[in-house]
N, C-alpha and C positions, 0 to 999 in steps of 0.2 A: 482557555482550555487547559486541562491538566491530566496527568497520568498518575495513578497511585503506585509508588515504587514498592519494592518488596519490604522495605523497612517502614512502610506506612507513611511516607512523606509525599508531598505534592511535587511533581515535576512539571513545569510549564511546557506545553507543547504547542505546535502550530498545525494548521490543517495539512501542511506538506508532509507531516508524519502520519496523517490519517487519510491517505489516498488523494489528498488535495481537494477534498470536498468541503464546502462551507458547512461549519458546524455551529451549534449554539455556544456562546462564550462561557457559559457556566458548566460545560461538560466535564465530567471526571470519568476517565476511562480506566477500567480495571482489566489489564491484560493477563496472560498466563504468568504464574510465578514459577520458580524453580521446583516447587513441590507438585506442580501439575503433572498428572500421569499422561500416558499416550492417548492419542485421539482414536486409535483403533482403525483408522482408514488407510487406504492406499490409493488415493484419488488419482485418476489418470492424468489430471491436469496439475497435480501438486508440484510446485517449483522445487520442493525438497527432494523429489524423486527425479529431477532433471539436472542435477548438479554435475559438473565435470569431475572426473576422477581426481584432478589436482586441487579440488576445492579444499581450502584450509578451514575457513570459518563454517562450522556446522551448527545447525539448529535442530533440536529434537522435534518430532511430530507430536506435540502435546496439545491438550485441550483444556481451556480455562475451567470448564465444569468438572474436570477430573482433578480437582484440587480440594483436599480436605479442609483447607483454611479459607476457602472462598467466602462462605457466609460470614466468617469472622472479619474478613477484610471489608466486606460490604457494610457490616454493622459499624465497624470503626469509622469508615468514611461517612456514614449517615450521622453518626454521633458528633463527629468533629468538623465536618465541612458542609456548608450549605450549598451543595452542588448537585447537578443532575447526574446520577450514577448509571454508567453503561458497562456491561460485560461484553467483551469482544473475543474473537478467536475461538469460536466453538462451532462444532458441526451438529451438536445436539444428539450425537449418537451414543455417548457414554454418560452415565450418571445423570440421566434426564428422564423424568417421568412426572406424573401429576404431583406426587409428594415432593419432589425436588423443586418443582415450580413454586409450590406453596412455601417451601422453606426459603427460597430466594426472595419471594415476595415479603415474607415476614422479616427478613434481614434488612429490607429497605431498598431493594433494587428497583430502578425506574425503567430501564431499557436494556434490551439484549439484542446483540447483532449476531445472527446465525448464518452459517454457510448452508443455504438451502439448495440452490442450483436448479431444482425442478420440483414440480408437484406430482410427478409420476413415480410411484414407488419403485417399480421395476427399473426405471431409468436411473433413479438415484442410487440404487444398489449397485448398478453397473458402473456409474460414474465414480462412486466412492470406494468401490471394491470392498464393500462391507455388507454382509448379509442382513444386518440389522438396520440399515440406513433408511428403510421404508417406514419405520415406526414413527419417525418425527412428523411425517405428513399428517397423521391422525392427531398428533399432539398439538400442532400449531394453533388451532382455534382456541384451545385452553390457555396456551401461552399468551396469546394476544389479549385474552381477558384480564391478564394480570400485569403485563408490561407493555410498553411501546416496543414493537418488534421491527427490526430492520432485517430484511432478507437479502443476503448477498447471492448473486448468481454469477458464476464463472461461465461465460458464454463459450460453449465447446461444440464445434461443428459435429453433427451426427447425433447429438444428445439433446440439446435444448435451444437451438437457434431457430429452426423452422417453426416451432410451436411456442415461441416466446410470448406471443399475444395471449394464448390460452393459459400459459403459466402465470402471467401477471393477473389475469382475470381470476384464476383459482386463488391466488394469494389474497386478492381483494375480498373475495367471498369468505375467506377464512378470518378476515378482520386484521390482516397484516397491515401495518401502517406505512411502511416504506420498503421499496425494493431498489437495490443498486446493481447495475449491470456492468460487469468487468469482462473485457475480452480476454480470452485465455492467452497466457504467455507460453511460448514453445521454444525450447532450446534444441540444439542438435542432439542432445542426449535423452530426449523423450523416447521411451521404449514402448509406448502404447499406441503409436500410430496417430497421435493427435496432430492437427495442423492449425495454423493461425486462421483467423477469419479473413475472408476476402473483403475488398472494399464494398462489393455489392451486398455482402451479408451485413457488414457494419451499417450501411445505409438503410437496409431493410429493418434491422433492429431499432435503429434510431427513429425511423418513421413510426413504427409500431409503438415504441416507448412513448413518444410524444402524444400519439393518439390516446393511449390508455391513461396517460397522466391527465389529459383533459376530460376523459369520459368517466373515469372511476374515482373513488375516494382515496385509493392508495397513491402515495407520492412515488413517482418513478424518477430515479436519479441516474443521469448519464455522467459518469466520472470524467475528470480531465484526461486520463489516459485514453479513454474511448475517443474523445474529441481530437486528441493529439494524433491518433492513428488516421484520422480523417483530414488532418491538417487544419483543424478548426479550433485548436486550443488557444485560449488567451487568458491572461491573468486579470484583464480588465484595468491594468495599471497604465498610466501614461508613460511614454519613454522618458528615461532619465537623461538629462542634459549634462552628463559628466564626462570630462576628458582628462584622464590621469596624466601626471607629469612624467611618469616613468613608463617603460614598456609594460603593458598590462594585457593579460589574456584570461578570458573566462572559458573554462572547459566544462562541457556539459554533454548529456546524452542526446541521441538522435531526436527523440520526441520533443524535448524542451528547446532544442536548438533554434527553430524558427522564432519562437516567442522571445528567447533571450537576445537574438539578433535585433528584434524590433525594440526591445526595452533598452538596449545599450548600443545605439547606433554609432557611437564614437569610441567604442572599445572593441578589440579583436575578440570575437567569439569563435571558439573552436569546437567542432562536433567530434565527439569521441565515439567511434564505432566499437561496439562490444563484441570483440572477437572471442573473448573468454567463454561466452555462452554460445558461440556459434554464429553471431552476426544477426540474430533475429530478435534480440532483446534491446529495446531502446530507452529504457528508463534510467535516469541519472542515478537513482538509488542502487542500481546493480552494476555500476561501473567498478572496475578493478584497478589495482595498482599497475599491472602490466599494460593494460589498455591506455591508461593515462600516460605512462612513461613512453609508450610508442609515439604518441602525439607530441609530447614534450621534446623528444629527440629531434623533431622536425623544426622546432622553434630556434631562432637565432640565439647564440650566446650573448649575454649582456653583462655589464658591470653590476647593475642592480635593476631588477624588474619585479613584477608581481604576477602570480598565477592564482586564480580563484577556482577552487574545486567545490562540488556539491557536498555539503556536510552529510547528506543522506548516504553517501557511498561508504561511510565509516560506521562500523558496528562496534560501538564502544571505542576502542583504540585501534581497530584493525579493519582492513579491507577484506573482501570475500576471498581473495587469493593469498591472504596472509601477510600483506605489507602492513607493518605498524606505522601509525600516523607520522611519528617523528622521523623514523627511518626514511620514509618516502619523501618527506619535506626536505630533509637534509641532503639526500641524494640529488634532488632537483636543484637545490641552492648551490651545492658544491660543483656540480657538473655543468649547469647552465646559467647560474647567476640569479635565479628567481626566488624571491620570498614566496612561500606558499601559505595561503589562508583559505578558509572555507566559509561558505554562507549557506544557511538553511533555506532562505527564501530570497527572492529578488530584492526586496526592500533593504536587505542587509548589505548588499554590494556597495552602495555609496559610502556607508559607514565604515566598511572594511578598508576601502581605498583611502578614505580620509585618515583613518588610524595609521595606516602604513606611511602615508605622506608626512605625518607628524614625526 
């Protein structure tokens, strides 16, 4: 799997950079570029509107379709790479109509992943806080005639949980090929009164999703983060029988902790609670430097040891709270004696340990 960089190069990626969902190996993802304009939404569930005031790393609310170079990027990818081309990170609320659909089709697009969330126009308008958000619903059947369409749904109590079965049926009748169900993430800084799903709501959605996946033509995907909230997530990998020669700790988020414990029974696995966002966010990709340092402080000082951090917590060279990679690593080494390395996926951990041992 690959991502098309801004300079039109291929960057190899793994499924852990794409919500952990199994994808086709010949996938080429085209994400927003720096030229992409704003999405025009103020979604009540948007993580960018729930950031702490001390957040350093900022991401603009842009939309891949709001990019004047998008068709050129697709054409370049079609001409130079024999890959399945997908556009991601779009709500379909700006720069999207029948003419644009045909333009993208002519450029060579295979698949588009759209943040749909509901098939009810009035609900979508409220969810996305965009008075134009209802227009996409009428356009979806036309889109599905031209591309394979993945509809993302952020499950938000009070908006699209109780009627999720009807929403999936509507999407199926529109010809949508796949729907992915993501539980809403809520920090203490959410100002729209949104709450997380209860276990009962998660179980209800899961039951309905499995039923609809069996009954309808549409593919219904329950992502790993959904299963992790139920305590059911597994990578499907066998445990690694590896026992390091030096003190070694794997630090990870709350959701991945049980599976990492299972995978590495002979290594110390430490769960890092995300206090930066208020304690209700458990994904490893949103861990911050200060949360990691809080747990590292509890570890014994050693002459030489190893700490493994999730690579996903780094955005380029920086954590969300502004710690630069090397500064964080140096502080831990100097103060506690641990070499710090990162791993993007569990399979990399044995390789990293072996590299350090050499």
